[in-house]
N, C-alpha and C positions, 0 to 999 in steps of 0.2 A: 424429528420434531425440532422446530426452531422457536426459541423464546426471545422476545425483546426484553432487555433489561436496561433501564435508564441509569446512566452514570453521571455524576456531577463532576464536570471538568474544571479547569482553571477559570477563576473569575465567576464561578457558578453556572457556566454554560452547560446546558443539558445535552448529553451525548447518548445516541442510541447504540447499544451493543447487542449483538445477535449471537445467542448461545445455541450451538448446534447439538449439545449433549442432551439426552433425556434427563428430566429432573430426577435427582437422587431420591431413592425410597427412604422412608423414615429410618433414621439410625445409621444410614450409609455415609452421610457427609457428601461433599461435592466430589465429583469425579476428577481424578488427577491422573497424569500430569497435565499441565495447562499449556495451551498454544493461543497466542493472540495474533490475529491477522490484521495488518495495517496496509490499507490501499494507498495508491499514489495520488498525486495532485488532481488528476482528472477522474479518479475512481470513486467507488462507494463500496460499502461492505458487501452488497449483493454480488459483486464481481467475484468474491471469494467462495460463493456457494458450492461449486463442485469440489474445490479443495477442502472446504470445511466439512462437507459430508464424508469425504474419504477419511480425513484425519480423525473425525469424531468417533470412528469405529474403535479407536484405541486411546484417544486423548480428549480431554475436555477442550473444545475448540470454540473460540469466540472471535467474531469479526466485528470491528469497530467502525461505525460511521464517524469519521473525524469532523471536527468543527467546520461548519460551512459546507458540509457534504451530506449526501443521502438524506436521512431523516433526523439528523442532529440539528441543533440550533444553528442559525446563520445570522448572528447579531450584526446589523449593518455597521456599527461602530466598534465591533468586538476586536479583540486581540488576535492577530493571525501571525504571531511571531513563532520562531523556533521554540522558544521557551514554553509557549502556550501549548503547542502540539506535544512536546515532550511531557509536560505536566499532565496533559490529558491522558496519555498512554500510561503514565505512572498511576494516575487515579484509577484507571480501568483495572489495572493489575491488582491494586490493593482492594478496591471496592468489590471486585468480583471473586477475590480469593484465588487468583490464578498463579500467583508467584510462589516459587521461582518458575518462570515460564520460558518457553521458546518463543521468540518474536519472529514472525515471518513478514517481511516488509517488501513492498514493490515501490520502486522509484522514491518519491518523497517519503513514503512510509518506511522504506528501508533506512533512510537517513535518520528519521525519528527513532527507529529501533536501535541503531548503533549509538546514537547520542544518549539515549536512555540507558543503554548497557554500560556506557562509560560513566554516567552519572550515578546510577544505582545498580552496581553489579550484584547486589543481594537479590534483586528482583528478576534477573535474567540469567538463564542457564544455557542459552544457545541462541544463535541468530541465523536467519536466512536473508541474505542481502541480494535482492533481485533487481538488476539493471539500474543501479544508481551510481553515479560518478562521485568520486571524492574530490576531484579538482574543481576549481572555480570555473564557471561558465561565462561570466562577464556580462557587461552591459549590452553587447551586441545580441546575445542570446535572449535577454529580456525584451529587447525591442522587437525581435523576431516573433516572440510570443504575443506581444501587444498587437502587432500587425496581423498576426494569424487570427486572433479573435475577431478582428474587424472583417475578415473574409467570410465568416460564418453567415449563411443566408437565413438569418432568423426572421420570423419563426419558420420552422419546417411545417409543411402541410400534413405530413404523415411520417410514421416511423420508417416506412419504406424509403422516403426521401432522405431521412437521416442516414440510413444504412448506405444508400447509394452515394451520398455526398462524402461521408467520411471514409467509405470503402473504395471510392473510385475518383471522385471529382475534387476532393480536397487537394490544393496545390502541394501539400506535403506528402501526398501519396505517390510513390514512384511506379507502382503497378497495382492492379486490383487486389484488394485485401478485405475479403468478406468478414474476417474475424475482427478487424478494426472497426468496420461498420457496426457490427453487433455490440462491440464494447461501448461505443458512443450512444447507441440506441438505449443502452441500459441507464444512461445518466440523463435521459430526457423525460419530461413530464408534460402532460397535455394542459394547455391553458386556453383561455377564451379565443385567442387568435391563432392557435397552432401549438407546435411542440417546441419547448424551450428547455435549456439545461436546468437541472435541479439546483445548481449552484449559480452564484453571481460571478461572471468572468472577472469583474474588478477585484473581487475578494480572492480569486485564484491568483491573479497577478500580485496582489498584496502578499499572499502567502509565499509565492515564489521568490519575490525580491528579498525576503529575509534570509535566503540561503544561496542564491544564485551567484552573488558577487564574492563569496568566500570559499576557500578550500576547507576540507573537513578531514584532513589526514591526521591531525592531532588527536581528535576524538576517536578515530579508528584505531590508533595505536594504543589507546587506553582500554580497549575492549579485552577483557580477560577470559571470556567464555569461548567455546568453539563457535566458529562462524563460517558459513558456506557462502561464497560469492558466486552467484549464478547469473549468466547472461545468455541472451539469445544471439545467435550468430550475426543477425542483422539488427541488433538492438542499438541503443544509444551508448552503452558502455562498451568501449573497445577492449579487445583482448589484452593489449599491453597494459592498459590502466587497471583492468580487472586483476591481472596477475601481480601487479605492483600492490594493489590493495591486499591481496592474499599475503604478500611478503610482509607488509606493514602490520597486519593483524597478528597478534601473538600466537593464535591458534586458528589460522585461516586455511580454508580449502577452496578449491576451484571446480566449477562445473560449467559446461557450455552445451547448449542445445541447438542443434541445426534446425533449419526450417522454422525458425522463430525470430520475431523481432522484439520490440519493446514490451509488448503485452504477453510475455512468455506463458504465464499460467493460463491465460485466456485462449491463446493460440494453440498450444500443445499440452493439453491437460494431462494426458497419459505420460508423456515424457517428463513433464514437470513433476508429477507425483513419483515417478521412478527415480528422479534425482533427489528429491527432498525426503522421501520416505525412509530410506536407509539411514540418512543423516540423523533424522529425529529419533529413530529407533536406537541408534547407538548412544545418543545423548541421554535418553531416558533409561537406558540400561545401566548407566554408571551411577 
């Protein structure tokens, strides 16, 4: 069973949180320990559904639609800063009674997770950092993203067209990648003229520009809980940088999955679960 629970984020923004645990019976209290799943810049909470269902067998697992994403509010003039995303995750942990929780983050969600862990160590007992770089990406990277959004042939006539374009025809695709096509089909919604993303590309660029120009090693070094740095062999986080992140983390560990790219949890769900499951079990056993 999945329950939607609304959370009030920074500035009063309404956030949709999806609780995959069965409601507690009278007198039992909320199920613990807690896990909060944070998607990346182009994601939404529903991308975590397979992970959340597996983890909910042992943990109270909640996936958050972050501001501007999924079914959460998308205020046109809202704040899309690092601080806002961090404060939203902090609010979710506190309002849902999840803390101290393990935060599992993908890409931008992983950055939010480790920045929150540095800010509020009392709320976070462990981290899974999936395919997010700590180094600055720079202005060239932001321009590439701006130009990439302009190549999207919006609106798409059908979800089949979405899958085909993002899985085969997108100039960023080196070889056919059906999992990538499925990932982007998940963030589309039907409108009067066809299929468009549930988010505003301009808001995504606004979100990205708040972290893309800076390095984030300092916050990484401030994380005191156990942290697993996980990458796909063909992902955006290189092996050397990932291993340096592990070295900088006071209690860092490393995992690498073959036959996976940036969307590790979406592409290789069984290998992903095999990597994070023992890590979570060890944390919650202590």
